[in-house]
N, C-alpha and C positions, 0 to 999 in steps of 0.2 A: 511432630514430624510427619510429613505427608507421605503417602504411599506411592511407591514408583510402579506405574502400570505401562501398558501398551501405549497409551495415549501420550506418553512422555516421550516416545520415540519418533523421529523424524527420519524417513527414509529419503536420501538424496540420490539423484542421478550421479554417475561417476564425474562428469565435468563439473557439477555444482559442488561436489564434495572437495575436488582438486581447488576450485576457485576459493572456498571459504577456509582451507587449511592447506596452503600449499607447502608448509613445513613438513607436514606427513609424507609428503611424496619426493621432495627436493632436499630436505633438511632445513633447519632453522638457522640460517646464516643472513648476516647482514647484506651480503651481496646475492641477493635471490636469483637475478638474472643469470649470474655465473653459475650458481648451483643448478640452475634448470640445464644449461648447456652441459655441464659436468655429468649430470644424471644421464642425459640423452646420449652422450658420448659412450659412457660405461656401458649403457644398454646395447648400443650397436656394436661395441667391441665383445660382448658377452652374449650373443643370441642363444636362444633355447635350443636344444640338441635337434628338435624337429624342424627348426627353420635355419640351422647354421650353415653356412657355405661349406663347400668340399674342403677348401683350404682354409687358412687363417683369415678372419675378418680385415678387411680394409675400410677404413673410416676416414672421410675428408670432411673438414668443417670449414666453411667460409663465414666469418663475421661480416656481415653486410653494413651494420649501422649499430648504434648503441643498444638497441634492443632488437635486432633482427640478426638471424643467422641461417644458414642451410647446413644440413648434413647429408651425406651420402654415404651409403655402404653397398656391400655386395652380397646382400641377402633379400630374398623376397619378403612381401608383408606377412605371408603366411606359408605353411608347408606347400611344396609343389607350386608356388605362385598364387595360392588361393587369396582371395580378396574380400571376404565377407567379414565387416568389421563394425565398429560401434556407430550406431544410428545409420547403418548401411554406407559407411565411409570406408576408405581404402586402410584404415588403420585397424587391424585385427588385434586380438587380445595378446598376440606374441609380442606387440610393440605397445604395451600399456603404458610404458614410461613415456613413449613419444606421443600417445594419446593424451597423457596428462599435461605434456608441454603444450600440446594444441588447445587444450582446455584453458590455459591461461594466456593464450594469444588472441589477438583481434582476428587475425586470419593466418591460415596455413595453406600451403600447397603441398600436395602429395604426388609423387611420381614414382611409379613402379613397374618394372620390367622382368620378363621371365619368358624364355623359349621363343624369343622373337615377337612378342606381344607386350605393349606397354600401355599403361593407363595414367591419367592425370586427374585430380580432383582438387577443388578447391573447399575449404571449410572456414566457416566462421565459429570461432572456438572449436568445438569438436564437432560441430554439425555441418554436414555438407549442404553447399549451395545449390547443388544439383548431383545428377548421377555422374559417375566416372566416364570419361570419354577416352577413346583411342588417341594415341599420339605416335609417332616414330619411335620405334624401339632402338635404343643403343645395343651394342652386343652384350652378351653375358646375361648376368642376373643382378638386379639391385633396386635400390630404392633411395629417393631423394626427397627430403622434406625441407621446407622453407618456413621458418617460423617468425612472425612479426608479434613480439611479446606485448601484452596490453599495458601501455604506459600507465594506467591508473593503478595497476598492481605493482609495477616495478620501480616508479619514480622514487628517489634519484637514482636508483641502480643504473649501472651499465655494464655491458659484457666485457668480461676479461678472459684471457686464455685459462683453461682448466688449469688449477694448481695442485689439485689433489692426486695422488697416486692412482692412475687409472686401473691398476691390476694389484689385487691383494697377492701376498706371497702364496705361490703354488696354485694360484686360481685356475690356469688352464695350460693345456700342452701347447696351444698354438696362440701366443699373445696378441697376434694381430699387428697391424700397422696404423698408425693414427697420424694425420697430416692436418696442421691448421693454417689457415691464411686469414689474415686480417685485412680486409679490403676496404677499411675506413680511411679517409684522407688523414694523412699525419701533419697536414699544415695547420698553423694556429692562427 
C-alpha cells in the first residue's frame, strides 16, 4: 500500500474543476445541458441575502439554440452593484453557479446594471476576453448572461425546459417569478 502525501493532491482552478467534474456542480443527469440551465435558474431565483433584490426575484430565460440560452434577473452581480469577480470578470462569488455555467461554455456574455451604470463583458470559458466596458443602462438593477455551452461537453444533449421543482417546500418568503421563452425554430 502506498502512502498518501501532498504530492498526490492536484489543486485545480475553479473553471478546470467544473469542466472535469460537471456533475459535482450541476448533478449527474443524462441531460447535462438542461441540468446547467436548471441550476442557473434556481440560483437566480434564490440569491443570497446580500445581493437579493428588494422584492421577489424576477427571472427570464430565453432558449436561443440547442446549447445556447440567456438568463436575466433583477439583482446585481454583487452587493451594491460591485463587480470584482473571478479572473477580473463581472461574475462575482455571489454568482458561483453562473460562473460554473460559464466554465463549461465556449463563450458567455455578461451584462449588469445598477444605479444608472451598466457594464458588459465577454468571456471565453470563465476568462474575460478583455475588461468590462460601459454600455447604455436599462432602468433598475439587473444582470443578463448569455451562455453558449461547449458542444464537446454536451453532445448529444440539447436544452429542454427545467422540469424540476424550482422551489423546495418553505424555501423562501418571496418565491419570485420565472418566465421561459423557447426561441428555437419549431419547423422540421
